[in-house]
Structures are given as C-alpha cells and as structure tokens.
C-alpha positions as CSV (number, residue, x, y, z in Angstrom):
1,M,89.3,41.4,50.7
2,D,90.8,43.9,48.3
3,T,88.1,46.2,46.9
4,Q,89.1,45.6,43.3
5,L,89.0,41.9,43.8
6,K,85.6,42.1,45.4
7,R,84.3,44.1,42.4
8,R,85.7,41.5,40.0
9,I,84.1,38.6,41.9
10,S,80.8,40.4,42.1
11,S,80.9,41.1,38.4
12,I,81.5,37.4,37.6
13,A,78.8,36.3,40.1
14,T,76.3,38.7,38.5
15,Q,76.9,37.2,35.0
16,L,76.9,33.7,36.4
17,E,73.5,34.2,38.1
18,K,72.0,35.4,34.8
19,V,73.0,32.1,33.3
20,L,71.6,30.2,36.3
21,E,68.3,32.2,36.2
22,Q,67.9,31.3,32.5
23,T,68.8,27.6,33.3
24,F,66.1,27.4,35.9
25,Q,63.3,28.9,33.7
26,S,59.9,27.4,34.1
27,A,59.3,26.5,30.5
28,P,60.4,23.0,29.6
29,L,63.2,22.4,27.1
30,E,63.1,20.1,24.1
31,G,62.8,16.6,25.4
32,E,61.4,17.6,28.8
33,V,57.7,17.1,29.7
34,F,57.2,19.5,32.5
35,R,59.2,21.4,35.1
36,A,57.8,21.0,38.6
37,P,57.6,24.5,40.2
38,R,58.5,23.4,43.7
39,L,61.6,21.6,42.5
40,L,62.7,24.7,40.5
41,E,62.1,26.9,43.5
42,A,64.3,24.6,45.7
43,M,67.0,24.6,43.0
44,R,67.0,28.4,42.8
45,Y,67.1,28.6,46.6
46,A,70.1,26.3,46.7
47,S,72.1,28.0,43.9
48,L,71.1,31.6,43.8
49,A,71.8,32.4,47.5
50,G,75.1,34.1,46.9
51,G,78.2,32.4,48.3
52,K,81.8,32.8,47.3
53,R,81.4,31.5,43.7
54,L,85.0,30.5,44.0
55,R,85.0,27.7,41.5
56,P,83.2,29.6,38.6
57,V,85.4,32.6,39.4
58,L,88.5,30.5,39.0
59,L,87.3,29.0,35.7
60,V,86.4,32.4,34.3
61,E,89.7,34.0,35.3
62,V,91.8,31.2,34.0
63,A,89.9,31.2,30.6
64,G,90.5,35.0,30.6
65,L,94.2,34.5,30.6
66,F,93.8,33.2,27.0
67,G,91.3,35.9,25.9
68,R,88.0,34.0,26.4
69,S,85.2,35.8,28.3
70,D,82.1,35.0,26.2
71,N,78.9,33.5,27.4
72,G,80.1,30.0,26.7
73,I,82.6,30.4,29.5
74,Y,79.8,31.3,31.8
75,Q,77.8,28.3,30.7
76,A,80.8,26.1,31.7
77,A,81.1,28.0,35.0
78,A,77.4,27.6,35.7
79,A,77.7,23.8,35.1
80,L,80.5,23.6,37.7
81,E,78.5,25.8,40.2
82,C,75.5,23.5,39.8
83,I,77.6,20.5,40.8
84,H,79.0,22.4,43.8
85,C,75.6,23.6,45.0
86,Y,74.2,20.1,44.6
87,S,77.0,18.8,46.9
88,L,76.2,21.5,49.5
89,V,72.5,20.5,49.5
90,H,73.3,16.8,50.0
91,D,76.1,17.5,52.5
92,D,73.8,19.4,54.7
93,L,71.2,16.6,54.9
94,P,70.5,14.9,58.3
95,A,72.1,11.7,57.1
96,M,75.3,13.6,56.2
97,D,76.6,16.6,58.1
98,D,73.1,17.5,59.5
99,D,73.5,21.3,59.1
100,E,70.7,23.8,59.5
101,L,72.6,26.9,58.4
102,R,74.2,27.6,55.0
103,R,75.3,31.0,53.7
104,G,73.7,32.6,56.7
105,R,70.2,31.1,56.2
106,P,68.3,27.8,56.6
107,T,69.7,24.9,54.6
108,T,67.5,23.6,51.7
109,H,66.1,20.7,53.6
110,V,65.1,23.0,56.4
111,A,63.6,25.6,54.1
112,F,61.6,23.0,52.1
113,D,61.8,19.4,53.2
114,E,64.3,16.5,53.1
115,A,62.8,14.8,50.0
116,T,62.6,18.1,48.0
117,A,66.2,18.8,49.0
118,I,67.4,15.4,47.7
119,L,65.6,15.9,44.4
120,A,66.9,19.5,44.1
121,G,70.4,18.1,44.5
122,D,69.8,15.4,42.0
123,A,68.4,17.9,39.5
124,L,71.3,20.3,39.9
125,L,73.8,17.5,39.3
126,T,72.1,16.3,36.1
127,I,71.5,19.8,34.7
128,A,75.2,20.5,34.9
129,F,75.9,18.1,32.1
130,D,73.2,19.7,30.0
131,L,75.1,23.0,30.4
132,I,78.6,21.7,29.8
133,T,77.6,20.2,26.5
134,E,76.0,23.4,25.0
135,D,77.5,24.3,21.7
136,A,78.4,27.8,23.0
137,V,80.9,26.2,25.5
138,H,83.4,25.3,22.8
139,E,83.1,24.9,19.0
140,D,84.8,21.5,19.1
141,A,82.4,18.8,20.3
142,K,85.4,16.6,21.3
143,V,86.5,19.3,23.7
144,R,82.9,19.5,25.2
145,L,82.9,15.8,25.6
146,S,86.2,15.8,27.3
147,L,85.1,18.5,29.7
148,G,82.0,16.6,30.5
149,R,83.9,13.5,31.2
150,S,86.4,15.3,33.4
151,L,83.6,17.0,35.3
152,S,82.0,13.6,35.9
153,R,85.2,12.2,37.2
154,A,85.9,15.2,39.4
155,S,82.4,15.0,40.9
156,G,81.9,11.2,41.3
157,V,83.2,8.1,42.9
158,G,86.9,9.0,42.3
159,G,86.4,12.6,43.1
160,M,84.1,14.7,45.3
161,A,81.5,12.0,46.2
162,G,84.2,9.5,46.9
163,G,86.0,12.0,49.1
164,Q,82.8,12.6,51.0
165,M,82.6,8.9,51.6
166,L,86.1,8.7,52.9
167,D,85.4,11.7,55.1
168,L,82.4,10.0,56.7
169,E,84.4,6.8,57.2
170,S,87.1,8.9,58.9
171,E,84.9,10.1,61.7
172,H,86.3,9.2,65.2
173,R,89.1,7.2,63.5
174,D,92.9,7.8,63.3
175,R,94.0,8.6,59.8
176,S,97.5,9.2,58.4
177,E,98.5,12.5,56.9
178,A,98.6,10.8,53.4
179,E,95.0,9.5,53.9
180,I,93.7,12.9,55.0
181,R,95.4,14.6,52.0
182,R,93.9,12.1,49.6
183,L,90.3,12.5,51.0
184,Q,90.7,16.3,50.9
185,A,92.1,16.3,47.4
186,M,88.9,14.4,46.4
187,K,86.2,16.0,48.5
188,T,87.2,19.6,48.1
189,G,90.1,19.7,45.7
190,A,88.7,17.9,42.8
191,L,86.2,20.5,41.6
192,I,88.7,23.4,42.3
193,R,91.3,21.6,40.2
194,Y,88.8,21.0,37.5
195,A,87.9,24.7,37.5
196,C,91.4,25.7,36.6
197,Q,92.0,22.9,34.2
198,A,88.7,23.5,32.4
199,G,89.4,27.2,32.1
200,A,92.7,26.6,30.4
201,I,91.2,24.0,28.1
202,L,88.4,26.3,27.1
203,G,91.0,29.0,26.4
204,D,92.9,26.6,24.0
205,A,96.0,26.7,26.2
206,T,99.0,24.7,25.3
207,E,99.6,21.3,27.1
208,E,102.3,22.9,29.3
209,E,99.9,25.8,30.3
210,V,97.1,23.4,31.0
211,A,99.4,21.3,33.2
212,R,100.7,24.5,35.0
213,L,97.2,25.7,35.7
214,T,95.9,22.3,36.7
215,R,98.7,22.2,39.4
216,F,97.7,25.7,40.4
217,G,94.2,24.4,40.9
218,E,95.5,21.5,43.1
219,I,97.3,24.0,45.3
220,V,94.4,26.3,45.6
221,G,92.1,23.4,46.4
222,L,94.3,22.3,49.3
223,A,94.7,25.9,50.5
224,F,90.9,26.2,50.5
225,Q,90.5,23.1,52.6
226,L,93.2,24.1,55.1
227,A,91.6,27.6,55.5
228,D,88.2,25.9,55.9
229,D,89.5,23.7,58.6
230,L,91.0,26.7,60.4
231,L,87.8,28.5,60.2
232,D,85.9,25.6,61.7
233,L,88.4,25.6,64.5
234,K,88.6,29.4,65.1
235,G,86.0,31.1,63.0
236,D,83.0,33.2,64.0
237,A,79.8,31.3,62.9
238,E,78.1,34.6,62.1
239,V,80.9,35.7,59.8
240,V,81.4,32.2,58.3
241,G,77.7,31.8,57.6
242,K,77.5,28.3,59.0
243,A,78.0,26.4,62.3
244,T,81.7,26.1,63.4
245,G,83.4,23.6,65.7
246,K,81.6,20.7,64.0
247,D,84.8,19.0,62.8
248,A,86.1,18.3,66.3
249,E,82.6,17.4,67.5
250,A,82.2,14.9,64.8
251,G,85.7,13.6,65.2
252,K,86.6,14.4,61.6
253,A,90.1,13.8,60.3
254,T,91.7,17.1,59.3
255,L,95.3,18.2,58.8
256,V,94.7,20.9,61.5
257,S,93.8,18.3,64.0
258,L,96.8,16.2,63.0
259,L,99.5,18.8,62.5
260,G,98.3,21.7,64.6
261,E,97.3,25.2,63.9
262,D,100.8,26.7,63.5
263,A,102.0,24.0,61.1
264,T,98.9,24.4,59.0
265,R,99.3,28.2,58.7
266,N,103.0,27.6,57.7
267,E,101.9,25.2,55.0
268,L,99.3,27.7,53.7
269,E,102.1,30.3,53.2
270,K,104.2,27.7,51.3
271,L,101.2,26.8,49.1
272,I,100.6,30.5,48.2
273,A,104.2,31.0,47.3
274,E,104.1,28.0,45.0
275,A,100.9,29.3,43.4
276,E,102.5,32.6,42.6
277,T,105.5,30.8,41.1
278,L,103.2,28.9,38.8
279,L,101.4,32.0,37.7
280,A,104.7,34.0,37.1
281,P,104.9,33.2,33.3
282,F,101.5,34.9,32.8
283,G,102.7,38.2,34.3
284,E,100.1,40.9,35.1
285,R,97.4,38.9,33.3
286,A,97.3,36.6,36.3
287,A,97.1,39.4,38.9
288,V,93.5,38.5,39.8
289,L,94.4,34.8,40.1
290,K,97.2,35.7,42.5
291,Q,94.8,37.8,44.6
292,L,92.3,35.0,44.6
293,A,95.0,32.5,45.9
294,D,95.9,34.9,48.7
295,Y,92.3,35.5,49.6
296,I,91.5,31.8,49.7
297,A,94.3,31.2,52.1
298,N,93.5,34.1,54.4
299,R,89.7,34.4,54.2
300,D,87.5,34.7,57.3
301,S,84.4,33.2,55.9
C-alpha cells in the first residue's frame, strides 16, 4: 500500500475509533437503564481490533469531496462500521462460517462465549441506528431519516443479511453467474455501496453526483469481493489474518470458482478502469478514492 494512502487510512481510523470509544462508554445514555460491562467489553473487542476500516474510509473520503470532514461524518462512519463489525461477529459463529480467527486473533465467540458474541452483534447492530440519527450527522432530520432507512435496507433482508442467507444456501450447489453476482452484491456489496452513497448525500451532492458515486460504490464492492475470493484461494493466512481455503472446503459459490482465476483478475482490471472513469469529473480531489479502488483490487490481506 502507498505510504500516503496508509497514513490517510490510519488518520481516519484513529478519528473513527475515538467516536467508537465514546459510543461504548460505560455510563448509560438517556432512556437506558444500565450498560452491562461484559457486553460492552465484547463490543469493544469486536469493533476496536483494527481491521481495514474500508467502509468508513470510503464514506469519509466521498463526503470530503464536497467539503465535509466534521464529527458528524465520523458519527455516520461509526454507524456503518458497527453494522459491519456485527456482521463479522455473527458470520464467525459456529452456526455460520465457524471461524476461530479474525484480524489475526481469536474471534469474539472464542474470546468470550457464543451467547455473549450473539448479544454483542445484536447490540452493535442496534447502536448503529442511534449513531446515524444523531443531530450532528446532518442538520436536516429528513436526510438523517433517509440515511437510516437506507442503512437498514443495505443491512437487512434485501441486503447483507439476505446475501448471507443466499450464500449459505449456495454451499455445495451449482449457481449461475447471475445468482452469484446477486448474492455478492447483497452480502458484501450493499454496505460498500451505501458507504459511497451516504458520503455523497452527507456532502449535499447533486443527484447526478450521488448516482455517480453510488455506482462507484457498486464497482468497489464487487472488486472487494473478487479480491477476497482470490485471497481465499491463494492468500497466506498469516497475512490475511484469517483462515484461507475455506470457500472451496465449504463448497461456496464464487465467481473465481465459476470463471477461473485469470478471468477474475481480468474483470478486476476492468472494474478499476470504470471506477477511475466515474471519478474523473472530481479531478485531483478524488485522488485518494482512486488509490483506494486500486488497493481494494490488489490487496494481499
């Protein structure tokens, strides 16, 4: 990864973690009775363990195209990251992907216990909607409501959770290319698409700009999944930070298994070319987003 890009991601991650730390404070908020210490500890473990922070970084960078970099943007980014972290906790559970390693350390249900991990995921999911409705996110309550609704749809039955269901149903079954693309657009792509769409909306972009950046998010989401599938096929578990080779072992439907490694890499190149075309009207302001797209397609972890 380019040193300058690495610094930028680190800077955003540091600010994001400050918001998350504040979110997981032990003192109950208005309307709450008590905050269970063990649950908070598990939530912190699941969400403050580093990671790529790709989704919040995309949201922050897209909003930055339109001059917004205030704390409200980081509140929205934290909401999105809470959803993502909840999904990882639940995906790792024995009933799902049954993983014992995440980001190079024991998964939440291994570090605590299965019941605590389930509740930590539940709590991360629900607290996201507390964050996205904060006044600081956007002065217009209608915009906050719209963002909350879009986040729900990207996360739920027609988005990430539904995509996970389709993924489970696809194990050891033949699936068409269209079916695989649909489940991946839901399971992985929906939150990445939302990150770019929400960043543009928060920056009060025009309808054309929102549409352009939403499409950019769709492309980046697919590129992320293709790169992830290649990493599972060829990656080093110590570098990736989780077990590899599990897709083939579980009989999961992926584009790599259907199209082959070479065709997948060719598609990645085409996706990044389209991403750069979409960002062209923003000029040098979009330099970091261009670097991010390239990093996503060519990452080794």
